[in-house]
N, C-alpha and C positions, 0 to 999 in steps of 0.2 A: 596575576592577570593572565599569565601564560596558560593556566588551566582552562580558562574560558574559551580560548581559541584553538583547542585541540579536541579530538574525539574523546568523549567522556566514557568512562568504564561502564559496563552494563549495570553494575550495582548502583550507580548514581542515577542513571535513567530509570531503573526499576523503582527506586524510591520516589522519584518525581511522578512517575505514572501512578503509583499507589496513592500519593498525596492528592493528585488531581482527581482520581477516582473517588477517594474518600470525600473530598469537598463537593464533587458532583452529587454523590449520594446524599450528603448532608442537605444540599439545596434542592433535592428532589429531581435531579437530572440524571441522564445516563450517557455514558461514554460510548460512542459508536459513530463511525464515519457515514454509514449508509443512511442513518436517520438524518444526519446533517445534509446529505445530498438530497434527500426528500424535501427538506425545507427549501433548499436552493431551487429545486424544480418547481415547487409551488409558488415561490416568489416570481419565477419567470413565466408563470401562467399555465403550467402543465395541467392544472385543474380543469381547464377548458377542454382538454383532450380526453381525460379520464378522471373518474371520481376518486381514484386512489390518492391523487394529489390535492384534493379539495380539503385542505387543512388550514387552520388558522396559524399562518406562519409568524404572525406578530407575537404569539404566545411562545414561540420557539426562536426568538431573536438571538439568543445566546449562541445558537448553532452557527450563525454568521461569524461571530467572533472566533469560534472553534476552527472553522474552515480557514479564516484569515490567518489564525495562528499556525495552522499546518503549512500554509503557503509561505508565510514569513519565516517560519522555522526551517523549512526545506531550503529556502534561499540562503539563509544565514549559514546553515550547515554546508551547503555546496560551495559557498564563496569563501568561508573562513575556517571551517572545521574539518574539511576533508584532508586527510593526511597526504603529504606530498611524496612520501616514500613508497616504494613498491610493496605489494603484498607478498607475504611468504606463502606461496601456493605449492602444493605437492607437484613435483615434475610430471607425474602422470596426468594430473588435472590440466596443467599447462598444455601438454601434448594433445589431450582430448579436445580442449577448447580450440587449439590451433587447427586440429582436423576439422572442426566445425566452421572454420573461417575467421576466428578471432585471433589475429596475429600477435597482439601485444598483451596476452592474458597475464594479469598480475602487475603490469606496468601502470595501468590506470584503474581506478575504481569503477568508472563508467566507460567501457570500451566504445570507441567511435563506431565500430562495426554494428553496434546495436543502438546506442544512445546518441550518436552524432546528429546534429541538426539536419544535415543533408539526408541521412538515412530516415529520420523520423518524418521528414516532410515529403519524402518520395511517395508516389502512389501506393507502393507496396507497404511502406511504413504506416501510412494513414489507414490503409485497410486493416493492418494488424492491430493498430490502436482501436479502431472502431469495433472490430469483432471482439477483441479482448474486453473492451468496455461493456459491450452488450452481455458477454458471458459473465463478467463479474457482477454486473447489475442483476442479471437473472439469478445467478447463484446466491447472492446475498438476500434477494427477495425470497427465493425458494427456501433458504435456510432460516428465514426469519431474523436476519441480521448479518453483519459482516464479521470478519475475523477479529477485529478489535472489540466489537460488542460482545460476541460470544466468548472470546478468549480471555478478556480482562474482566468485564462486568459479569457475564453469565457464569464463568468458572468461579469467580470470587463469591457469587451467591449460591454456589453449589447446585446450579440448575441442571437437571438431567438433559434437557434439550441442548444446552450449550456443550456439555460433555460429548454428546453424540455428534454435534456439529464440528467441534474441534477435532474429534477423531477422524471425521470425514475430511476435514481440511488437510490433516497430516497425510492420510492415505492418498488423497487427490494430489497433494504436493509431491509425494514420492513417485506416484505414477507419472505425473507430468514431467518431473525432472529426468527420470530414467527412460521413459518410453516415447513421450510426445515432443518435448522441448528440443531434442537433437534434430528432429525433422523440421520443426518450425524455424530453428536457427539457420539450417541449411537454406530454407526458402527465403528468409529475410536477408541473410548475409550475402548470398550469391547473387 
């Protein structure tokens, strides 16, 4: 029982993702968060604003279960599966994060300087979340799917557009981490 309430190794999570993907393929469904969010937007009536969301969401009801599973799984993970011990970070990484305003780097998995309720509900935090959400939504629409859709489903189907998208995700992630994120953290933390 102790295994259930600790962080699972990558190879357990990988097998579970592969099984879920296989069963979705078997039942004619596709794994991807952005398509599930399209369903949620159409349920909320976004089809009145744009034709893009004029879809039969009842035919995609399983997406609601998928999104609920993500929310419930995230809650379970944060409440009972987040390790309480400190992370073993390279001292140089700890110093670089400290220079960016994250005082307890490695002590917690979600530093309060970024993820604390006070920080997230501040006007600056709400603005960051809003702009980030718009950019992620635009990016996933522009790429024809999200990272999970292209990275898991598209790559397993050997789809060339997914290989190109995933390459772009990695290049964008590297550029973001090294050149843009330090400036954004300084704006958010200070």
